[in-house]
C-alpha positions as CSV (number, residue, x, y, z in Angstrom):
1,M,1.1,14.3,-31.1
2,A,3.9,15.5,-28.9
3,Y,4.2,18.7,-31.0
4,I,0.5,19.4,-30.6
5,V,0.8,19.0,-26.8
6,L,3.9,21.2,-26.9
7,F,1.9,23.9,-28.7
8,L,-0.9,23.6,-26.2
9,N,1.6,24.0,-23.4
10,I,2.9,27.1,-25.0
11,L,-0.6,28.6,-25.4
12,L,-1.4,27.8,-21.8
13,L,1.8,29.5,-20.6
14,V,1.1,32.6,-22.6
15,S,-2.5,32.7,-21.5
16,G,-1.3,32.4,-17.9
17,Q,1.0,35.3,-18.4
18,L,-1.8,37.4,-20.0
19,L,-4.1,36.6,-17.0
20,W,-1.3,37.6,-14.6
21,K,-0.7,40.9,-16.5
22,E,-4.4,41.6,-16.3
23,G,-4.5,40.8,-12.6
24,M,-1.7,43.2,-12.0
25,N,-3.3,45.9,-14.1
26,R,-6.4,45.6,-11.9
27,L,-4.3,46.0,-8.7
28,D,-5.1,49.6,-7.7
29,T,-2.9,50.7,-4.9
30,A,-4.5,54.2,-5.0
31,K,-7.7,52.6,-3.9
32,G,-6.0,50.7,-1.1
33,D,-5.3,47.4,-2.9
34,T,-2.3,45.6,-1.5
35,W,-0.3,42.7,-2.7
36,V,-2.4,40.6,-0.4
37,S,-5.4,41.4,-2.5
38,L,-3.8,39.4,-5.3
39,L,-4.7,36.3,-3.3
40,W,-8.3,37.0,-4.2
41,S,-7.8,37.9,-7.8
42,P,-9.5,35.5,-10.2
43,H,-7.0,36.5,-12.9
44,I,-4.1,35.5,-10.8
45,W,-5.7,32.2,-9.7
46,S,-6.7,31.4,-13.3
47,G,-3.2,32.0,-14.4
48,L,-1.9,29.6,-11.8
49,V,-4.3,26.9,-12.9
50,L,-3.2,27.3,-16.5
51,Y,0.4,27.1,-15.4
52,G,-0.5,23.9,-13.5
53,V,-2.1,22.3,-16.6
54,A,0.8,23.5,-18.7
55,T,3.2,21.7,-16.4
56,V,1.3,18.4,-16.7
57,L,1.5,18.8,-20.5
58,W,5.2,19.7,-20.3
59,L,5.8,16.4,-18.5
60,Y,4.2,14.5,-21.4
61,V,6.4,16.5,-23.9
62,L,9.5,15.7,-21.9
63,K,8.6,12.0,-22.2
64,K,8.2,12.2,-25.9
65,L,10.7,14.7,-27.2
66,P,14.4,15.4,-26.5
67,L,14.8,18.3,-24.0
68,S,17.4,19.8,-26.4
69,L,14.5,20.2,-28.9
70,A,11.4,20.8,-26.8
71,Y,12.9,23.5,-24.5
72,P,14.1,25.8,-27.3
73,L,10.9,25.3,-29.2
74,Q,9.1,26.6,-26.1
75,S,10.7,29.9,-26.9
76,M,7.7,30.4,-29.3
77,A,5.9,31.6,-26.1
78,Y,8.0,34.8,-26.3
79,V,6.9,35.6,-29.8
80,I,3.2,34.7,-29.1
81,A,3.3,36.8,-25.9
82,L,4.7,39.8,-27.8
83,V,2.0,39.7,-30.4
84,A,-0.7,39.2,-27.7
85,A,0.6,42.2,-25.8
86,V,0.1,44.3,-28.9
87,F,-3.4,43.2,-29.6
88,I,-4.7,42.7,-26.0
89,F,-2.9,45.4,-24.0
90,H,-2.2,47.8,-26.9
91,E,1.5,47.9,-26.0
92,S,3.8,49.7,-28.3
93,V,6.6,47.4,-29.4
94,P,9.8,48.9,-30.7
95,L,11.5,47.6,-33.8
96,Q,14.3,45.9,-31.9
97,R,11.8,43.6,-30.1
98,W,10.2,42.7,-33.4
99,I,13.7,41.9,-34.8
100,G,14.4,39.8,-31.7
101,A,11.1,37.9,-32.2
102,A,12.0,37.3,-35.8
103,I,15.4,35.9,-34.7
104,I,13.6,33.5,-32.3
105,L,11.3,32.4,-35.2
106,V,14.3,31.7,-37.4
107,G,15.9,29.7,-34.5
108,V,12.7,27.7,-34.1
109,V,12.6,26.9,-37.8
110,V,16.3,25.8,-37.7
111,L,15.6,23.6,-34.7
112,A,12.5,22.0,-36.2
113,W,14.2,21.4,-39.5
114,K,14.5,17.7,-40.2
């Protein structure tokens, strides 16, 4: 169960980052938007809410799993965010980042190996 909650935590963290990215993309300083206008952005607020829920889930994970395992496994967020950036924001990702993501995946497999 703890691993499922950890995976949900990771998905919420990545989703929060995606919402923040979208909120920042919608900030249009040419039209007079300022950093203060971020206070009214539903994307920014939604991301904050997801981070809050992720934090509650993280507390559960910390109770159930060793920190030395849970925290490194959370690095899966980097890989998921990279893939999401390609599909959602159509970002171009150079080969070295894909290699880095692959190294993270190998690390996660090694850590999870029983």
